[in-house]
PAVO-510062 format. One line per field, with one value per residue (C-alpha): x, y, z. Coordinates in pm, 1 decimal. Layout:
<sites>
px X  ...
py Y  ...
pz Z  ...
</sites>
This chain:
<sites>
px -9726.3  -9819.1  -9705.2  -10027.5  -9816.1  -9907.2  -9629.4  -9629.2  -9465.4  -9382.9  -9683.6  -9683.0  -9350.9  -9337.3  -9657.4  -9628.5  -9997.9  -9994.3  -10175.6  -10264.8  -10176.7  -10304.2  -10343.7  -10325.5  -10593.8  -10545.5  -10666.2  -10593.2  -10409.8  -10215.9  -9878.7  -9561.0  -9360.5  -9118.8  -8993.4  -8883.7  -8529.1  -8459.4  -8101.2  -8024.2  -8057.3  -7858.8  -8016.2  -8108.4  -7973.9  -8240.1  -8284.3  -8175.5  -8440.0  -8692.7  -8752.1  -9065.8  -9178.3  -9205.5  -9507.2  -9674.5  -9738.2  -10007.5  -10420.7  -10299.8  -10067.5  -10300.5  -10486.6  -10131.2  -10059.3  -10347.6  -10480.0  -10610.9  -10314.1  -10283.0  -10136.4  -10206.9  -10362.9  -10706.7  -10881.2  -10689.1  -10921.8  -10822.9  -10864.1  -11154.2  -11016.5  -11077.7  -11062.6  -10691.9  -10547.1  -10260.5  -10052.2  -10049.7  -10008.9  -9674.5  -9402.1  -9008.0  -8889.1  -8551.7  -8488.2  -8192.8  -8152.5  -7848.9  -8025.8  -7885.8  -8040.2  -8270.3  -8383.3  -8794.5  -8863.2  -9242.4  -9315.2  -9708.4  -9782.9  -9703.4  -9867.4  -9603.9  -9343.6  -9034.7  -8795.5  -8469.1  -8331.8  -7990.8  -7832.2  -8088.7  -8400.8  -8612.2  -9023.7  -9271.4  -9610.1  -9920.2  -9996.1  -10302.0  -10152.3  -10260.5  -10497.5  -10493.9  -10348.2  -10204.9  -9874.0  -9594.0  -9197.9  -8873.8  -8680.8  -8823.8  -8745.0  -8878.1  -8881.8  -9078.9  -9300.9  -9622.4  -9818.5  -10223.1  -10173.4  -10422.2  -10574.6  -10612.4  -10810.1  -10716.1  -11035.0  -11118.4  -11204.4  -11428.1  -11589.9  -11631.8  -11746.0  -11950.9  -11972.2  -11665.7  -11737.0  -11905.1  -11578.1  -11345.4  -11277.4  -10993.3  -10672.0  -10318.8  -10259.2  -10561.1  -10867.6  -10864.8  -10938.8  -10814.1  -10630.2  -10842.0  -11048.8  -11212.9  -10849.1  -10797.0  -10455.6  -10473.2  -10282.0  -9923.3  -9750.7  -9426.4  -9409.6  -9185.6  -8970.6  -8782.9  -8503.0  -8649.7  -9013.2  -9297.0  -9444.6  -9734.8  -9707.1  -9748.2  -9715.6  -9999.6  -10222.4  -10626.0  -10947.7  -11017.0  -10805.8  -10989.1  -10851.2  -10495.7  -10370.4  -10584.7  -10499.4  -10734.5  -10509.3  -10462.8  -10119.1  -10024.6  -9919.2  -10156.9  -10114.5  -10330.4  -10285.5  -10086.2  -9838.8  -9750.5  -9709.1  -9442.1  -9286.9  -9298.0  -9148.1  -8809.0  -8724.5  -8608.9  -8601.7  -8416.0  -8461.4  -8501.1  -8843.7  -8799.4  -9115.4  -9000.2
py -7654.6  -7307.2  -7092.2  -6866.7  -6646.9  -6247.0  -6011.7  -5700.0  -5668.5  -5446.7  -5321.5  -5073.7  -4850.6  -4670.2  -4825.1  -5107.4  -5316.5  -5618.8  -5900.6  -6245.6  -6421.4  -6799.3  -6946.2  -6556.7  -6441.0  -6176.8  -6021.4  -5678.3  -5717.7  -5486.8  -5652.1  -5556.0  -5549.9  -5746.7  -5600.7  -5867.7  -5786.1  -5546.1  -5673.9  -5987.5  -6395.6  -6653.5  -6824.2  -7150.2  -7383.7  -7436.3  -7858.5  -8004.8  -8193.8  -7922.2  -7772.9  -7590.5  -7791.7  -7651.5  -7417.9  -7373.0  -7032.5  -6902.4  -6963.3  -7328.1  -7177.1  -7031.1  -7443.7  -7575.0  -7343.2  -7415.7  -7741.6  -8009.3  -8160.9  -8580.3  -8774.2  -8514.9  -8653.9  -8429.4  -8309.4  -7966.5  -7878.6  -7664.6  -7283.7  -7151.2  -6962.9  -6563.9  -6643.9  -6501.1  -6217.3  -6270.5  -6000.3  -6274.5  -6586.9  -6751.6  -6683.1  -6673.8  -6337.4  -6116.2  -6005.3  -5809.4  -5866.7  -5858.4  -6159.4  -6439.1  -6767.8  -6983.5  -6589.8  -6576.3  -6148.4  -6043.1  -5698.8  -5676.6  -5314.2  -5545.8  -5883.8  -6032.5  -6289.6  -6401.6  -6736.3  -6602.0  -6753.2  -6614.7  -6473.9  -6162.8  -6416.4  -6558.8  -6658.7  -6496.2  -6571.2  -6384.2  -6329.0  -6220.0  -6013.6  -5854.3  -5595.9  -5242.4  -5215.8  -5604.0  -5487.0  -5570.7  -5577.0  -5786.3  -6066.9  -6389.3  -6728.0  -7075.8  -7238.9  -7580.2  -7677.8  -7872.2  -8045.3  -8036.3  -7761.3  -7820.6  -7427.8  -7333.5  -7018.0  -6817.2  -6835.4  -6492.9  -6572.3  -6856.4  -6609.3  -6377.3  -6620.3  -6832.2  -7018.9  -7163.0  -7352.2  -7618.2  -7623.7  -7661.3  -7985.7  -8150.3  -8209.0  -8311.0  -7941.8  -7810.9  -7700.4  -7682.0  -7736.4  -8029.6  -8031.7  -8066.7  -7925.3  -7669.4  -7578.6  -7189.7  -7250.5  -7467.0  -7739.2  -7625.3  -7392.2  -7242.5  -7120.1  -6823.5  -6712.3  -6435.1  -6592.7  -6881.5  -6688.0  -6791.8  -6477.5  -6659.4  -6542.3  -6815.7  -6881.1  -7070.8  -7206.3  -7027.3  -7175.4  -6861.1  -6818.6  -6499.9  -6318.6  -6342.9  -5962.8  -5817.0  -5651.4  -5929.2  -6177.2  -6100.3  -6062.4  -6391.0  -6441.8  -6643.6  -6834.2  -7032.5  -7392.6  -7455.4  -7211.8  -7264.3  -7643.4  -7541.6  -7307.9  -7575.7  -7814.3  -7570.6  -7444.8  -7554.8  -7508.8  -7227.3  -7042.1  -6646.5  -6455.2  -6066.3  -5875.4  -5552.9
pz 16858.2  16859.9  17097.5  17200.0  17390.8  17362.4  17213.8  16996.1  16667.1  16409.9  16227.1  15953.2  15897.6  16251.9  16520.3  16723.5  16845.0  16967.8  16934.6  17011.3  16663.6  16615.6  16289.9  16124.1  16374.9  16574.1  16861.7  17063.3  17369.1  17628.3  17633.0  17645.1  17240.8  17089.6  16717.8  16397.1  16412.5  16153.0  15940.5  15674.9  15773.8  15651.3  15408.6  15364.9  15082.8  14791.0  14798.2  14481.8  14423.6  14407.7  14085.7  13910.8  13636.7  13293.6  13285.4  12886.1  12780.6  12673.8  12774.2  12875.8  13125.6  13406.1  13384.0  13405.9  13717.0  13871.5  13794.1  14042.9  14289.1  14213.9  14537.2  14820.6  15107.4  15054.4  14741.7  14594.4  14322.5  14034.3  14101.2  13839.4  13546.4  13603.5  13971.5  14003.5  13820.1  13567.7  13782.3  14051.9  13842.5  13925.7  13756.4  13727.7  13718.9  13676.6  14029.7  14109.0  14482.7  14742.2  14907.3  14915.0  14724.6  14888.6  15086.9  15101.0  15022.4  15056.2  14930.4  15119.1  14942.0  14534.2  14746.1  14644.6  14738.3  14592.2  14640.2  14532.3  14295.8  14226.1  13950.3  13933.3  13870.1  14126.6  14127.4  14199.3  14340.5  14430.7  14820.9  15036.8  15320.5  15654.4  15648.7  15723.0  16075.3  16070.0  15813.8  15942.4  15864.7  15949.4  15923.8  16064.1  15974.6  15853.8  16227.5  16088.9  15863.9  15804.0  15508.7  15569.4  15937.1  16207.2  16323.6  16639.1  16725.1  16983.5  17220.4  17203.9  16820.8  16929.8  17142.8  16970.7  16640.4  16774.0  16451.7  16483.0  16813.5  16525.6  16316.0  16663.3  16813.5  17143.8  16863.5  17008.9  17109.2  17224.6  17074.8  16685.6  16335.6  16204.4  15823.4  15593.5  15314.3  15562.0  15731.9  15687.0  15643.0  15345.8  15196.4  15397.4  15660.7  15737.3  16079.6  16139.7  16435.8  16523.2  16749.8  17002.1  16979.0  16773.3  16588.2  16515.2  16137.6  15894.9  15548.9  15465.4  15174.6  15193.1  15114.7  14953.5  14611.2  14555.6  14807.2  14641.5  14586.8  14833.5  15249.2  15372.7  15651.4  16025.2  15911.2  15762.6  15387.9  15213.3  14897.6  14618.7  14784.2  14419.5  14503.5  14862.3  14802.2  14543.4  14729.9  15046.6  14805.5  14725.0  15117.1  15413.1  15810.3  15842.6  15564.5  15600.2  15552.4  15545.2  15485.7  15317.8
</sites>
């Protein structure tokens, strides 16, 4: 499922650095370079059946957004009040852009992901992004989507952190952690490709909601599980993702 080939992606504004990325973890490797292509891609249509439910204003808003989710394969507990700063709560906002409706735009410096609605509006989500040395920019597309995805850490990471050995086992696609409440990818993952190559970057959920609004990952875009479930339902395979 996950391509473990080695490649270099654009890091920061002007420098490139090689990584092996699998499930949003990275190990430096000497290898050839590949930059995410600049420019616009064609946005996927917004599914007609999917729209955000009305969210109350005032003190009940946080509880409505980040309550426990019913009907999931595994439990998604409510996020404790105060965990996510209000600036990073999910919200429909004014957003002037030339991007087509259905496009995802990520502003890693502001720690926001925008799902463009059109007519000058977007749904804005707070996100965690790459830590220093792992920021990247460019254009990709969602090649596939998975609910409760498996996670396949690279062998180098397992060697570097022996505690991971206790969590991994033999899965259909290799050595990894099965989807569930202990999986670092959380409740959903959207796999970002450029052309016919897996960038090995993902938009995914997290077990650590307190990291939203911070530079914490190895390049992936992490979201609170409640938010990634909401976004996952809106986007189609083929959706353009632009990281500023």
